[in-house]
N, C-alpha and C positions, 0 to 999 in steps of 0.2 A: 628388201626391208619392208615391213608392214607398218603403216601409219594408222592402223585401226585405232579408233577411239580419239583421234585428233580431228575434231570437227569444229568448224566455225559456228558461231551463233548466227542467227538470221541477219542481225545488224552488221556483224563483221563481214558476212558473205556479200551483202548488198553494197557495203562501203568499198570492199575490195574490187568488186566488179566495176563499180563506178570509177575508181582510180585507174584500173587497168584499161577501161574503155577510153577515158580521157587521154591517157598516155599513148595508147594505140593510135588514136585519131590525130594527135599532135606530132607524131613521129612516123608518118607514112613511108618515109625513105627507108625505114628498117624492115618493112614488110610489104613492098609494092605488090599489088595484085591480090592481096588477101583481104577478106571482109570480116569486120568485127562480129557480125551475127553468127558466122561459122565458128569463130573462135569461142564466142560465148556459149554456143550450144555444146561444144566439146568440153568446156569447163564445167558446165552444169551437169554433165553426165559423168564427171570425174571429181567428186568432192574431196578426195584425198589429195589431189593435185592442187585444189584451191587452198588447202591448208599449207602446203609447201610454198605456194606463191605468197600467202599471207606472211609466212616466216621470212621470205626474201624481202618483202616490203617492210616488215617490222624492223629488220636489220639494215634498212636504208639502201637496199640494192636496186630499187626502182626497176623491177622486172618488166620486160616488154617482149613481144613476139619479134624474133629475128629471122624466122624461116619456117618452112613447111617441108616435111619429109614425105615425098610422094609414096614411097614404098610402104611406110608404116601408117600413113595418114595422120601423123603427129605434127602438132604445132610446137615449135622450139621457142621457149622462153629463156631469156638470159638477163642477168643483172646489167642494167644500162645506166647506172649512176656514173656521173662524170669521173669521179675518183672511186677507188676501191671502197666497197660498202663500209661505212663507219662502224656498224654493229658487228663486223666480222674481222676486226684488225687485232693485232698483238697476239696472234696465234702461231704456234710452231706448226710443222707440217703434218705429223701423224702421231698416233698413240705411242709408238716406239720412241720417237724423239722426245715426247713429253715425259715419259717415264725415265728416260736416260738423263734428263736435265736435273741435276741435284740442287743447284743454287738458282733461286729466282725463277722457278718454272712459270710459264704463262698459265692462264686460266683454263685453256683447252687447246685442242689441235684442229687444224683445218679439216682433216678427213673425218674426225668425229663430229664436228659441227655440221658438215655437209650431209653426213649420214643421218644425223638427228633431224635435219630439215627435209630429208627425202630428195635431195638434189645431187647433181654430179659436179665435180670440179672440172673446169674447162681444161682441155688439152692445149698444148702450145698452138696447134693448128687452129682450133676453135677460137682461141684468143686472137690470133692473127686475122681470122675471118671477121670477128667482131670489130676489129679496128678498121676494116674496110668500109664499115657502115658509117662510122664517125670516130673521132679521136677520144680515147679514154685514158685515164691514168697518166696525166702529164705531171702530177705532183706525188702520186702514190705508186705502189706496185702491187702485183697480184700473183699469189702462188698459183701454179698450174700443175696438172697431173704430171708427176715425175716418172720417167721410165725406171723400171726395176733395176737396170744396170747402174744407174746413178744412185738410186735410193739404197742399194745394197752396200755402197761405199760410204754411206752416211750423209749424202747430199740430197738436195731438193732444188727444183728450179722455179723461177718466177719471171714475170715479164712486166714491162712498162713501155711507155711511149715517150721518147725523147728525140730531139733533133730531127723531127719529121719521119721517124721510123720506129718500128717495134724492136725492142731489145729483149733477149732472153739471157738470164744470168743464173748463177748457182750460189748456194749458201749451204751451211750446215742445216740439216733438217730440224735441228733443235733451236735454231735462231728464231727470233720474233721481233717485230718492230711496230711502232705506233702508226707508221705510214704504209704497212703492208697488210693486206687482207686477202680475200679471195672472191672470185665471181663464180656464180653457179649457173648451171644449165638444167632445165626441166623440160621433158617431153610430155606433151598432153595430147 
């Protein structure tokens, strides 16, 4: 997907970098051994990624670096808000689910919003890895990438953290709740 034309103003650019730097420095346990100057240089050379991070921040995801991929040289950003991002709740799973819902459809779908933002939906494995860094979603839940075999039967999966562990559940893909949103991942 191309995010051409989606550019931050200089003020938005500087404000976002400031917020990301502060969050990075206050949460070193999420990215031990990584340096902000390296992350910032990578961000400066990828303005389209800055726009996506701005969207993650605007929807209250509180993105932060959670890893580095040696093979690709990419920093991994993920939503690190304590609960599912407030600006991305009350969404069904995908466009098909949205169109099939005749009564009281939600305003949008998780997959459409993620695509518009230029981010990926977390897989169940990525969600479990995120929970190893610290505890998230003790009061909310998060849609995760659903295997085709489940989606073909009309379902979708979501995760949360209760009773000291991560749980994965299922729901109809057309369902939506005020306490369920989604977390995104962005490679920079």
